[in-house]
C-alpha positions as CSV (number, residue, x, y, z in Angstrom):
1,M,2.3,5.4,32.6
2,P,1.2,8.6,30.9
3,D,-2.0,8.4,28.9
4,H,-0.4,9.9,25.7
5,A,2.1,7.0,25.5
6,N,-0.8,4.7,24.7
7,R,-1.7,6.9,21.8
8,R,1.6,6.4,19.9
9,R,1.9,3.6,17.4
10,F,4.9,2.2,15.5
11,I,4.4,2.2,11.7
12,A,5.6,-1.2,10.4
13,G,8.0,-1.1,7.6
14,A,8.4,2.7,7.7
15,V,11.9,4.1,7.0
16,C,13.1,7.3,8.6
17,P,13.9,10.0,5.9
18,R,16.8,11.3,8.0
19,C,18.6,8.3,9.4
20,A,17.2,5.6,7.0
21,K,16.5,3.2,9.9
22,M,13.5,0.9,9.4
23,D,10.7,0.4,12.0
24,K,11.7,3.4,14.1
25,I,8.8,5.7,13.1
26,V,6.0,6.3,15.6
27,V,2.8,8.3,14.9
28,D,1.0,10.2,17.7
29,L,-2.7,9.4,17.0
30,D,-3.8,12.6,18.8
31,T,-1.7,15.1,16.9
32,D,-0.8,13.2,13.7
33,Q,2.9,13.9,14.3
34,R,5.4,11.3,12.9
35,A,8.7,10.9,14.8
36,C,11.8,8.7,14.6
37,V,12.7,7.2,18.0
38,A,16.3,6.6,16.8
39,C,17.3,10.1,15.6
40,G,14.6,12.4,16.8
41,Y,13.3,13.4,13.4
42,S,9.7,14.8,13.5
43,E,7.2,16.1,11.1
44,A,3.5,16.6,10.7
45,R,1.7,13.7,9.0
46,P,0.8,14.5,5.4
47,Q,-2.9,15.3,4.9
48,A,-4.8,13.3,2.3
49,A,-5.3,15.1,-1.0
50,T,-8.8,16.2,-1.8
51,P,-10.4,13.7,-4.2
52,G,-10.3,15.1,-7.7
53,R,-11.0,13.7,-11.1
54,E,-9.5,10.3,-11.8
55,I,-6.7,10.3,-14.3
56,P,-7.9,8.3,-17.3
57,T,-5.8,5.2,-18.0
58,R,-6.3,2.3,-20.3
59,V,-7.6,0.3,-17.3
60,S,-9.9,2.9,-15.9
61,R,-11.7,3.7,-19.2
62,A,-15.3,2.6,-19.4
63,A,-14.6,0.8,-22.7
64,A,-12.0,-1.3,-20.9
65,R,-14.5,-2.5,-18.4
66,R,-17.1,-3.5,-21.0
67,V,-14.9,-6.1,-22.8
68,E,-16.5,-9.5,-22.5
69,T,-14.4,-12.5,-23.4
70,S,-16.3,-15.6,-24.6
71,A,-15.5,-18.9,-23.0
72,E,-13.9,-21.6,-25.2
73,V,-13.6,-25.3,-24.6
74,V,-10.0,-26.5,-24.1
75,T,-9.0,-30.1,-24.5
76,L,-6.0,-31.2,-22.5
77,I,-3.8,-33.9,-24.1
78,D,-1.4,-36.0,-22.0
79,P,1.9,-36.1,-24.0
80,T,3.0,-39.3,-22.3
81,A,-0.1,-41.2,-23.4
82,A,1.0,-41.0,-27.1
83,D,4.3,-42.8,-26.2
84,K,2.6,-45.9,-24.7
């Protein structure tokens, strides 16, 4: 068995952009090439974008992380107990 065959891995749940078949995409771990074993589609794996400034959202704002909610006592009432 060729050594490079051990360096190819299937990507679970990946869908081929050409033939739309699921679980047919393999990635070559040495060259970062993606290929479809069903239709032969192949492309270079996208490179990760350089980390930039985080886009501010209402969740990522510092003020959103500082909110403290005080604890309150809750009394649970059994509605069937009143019928007895």
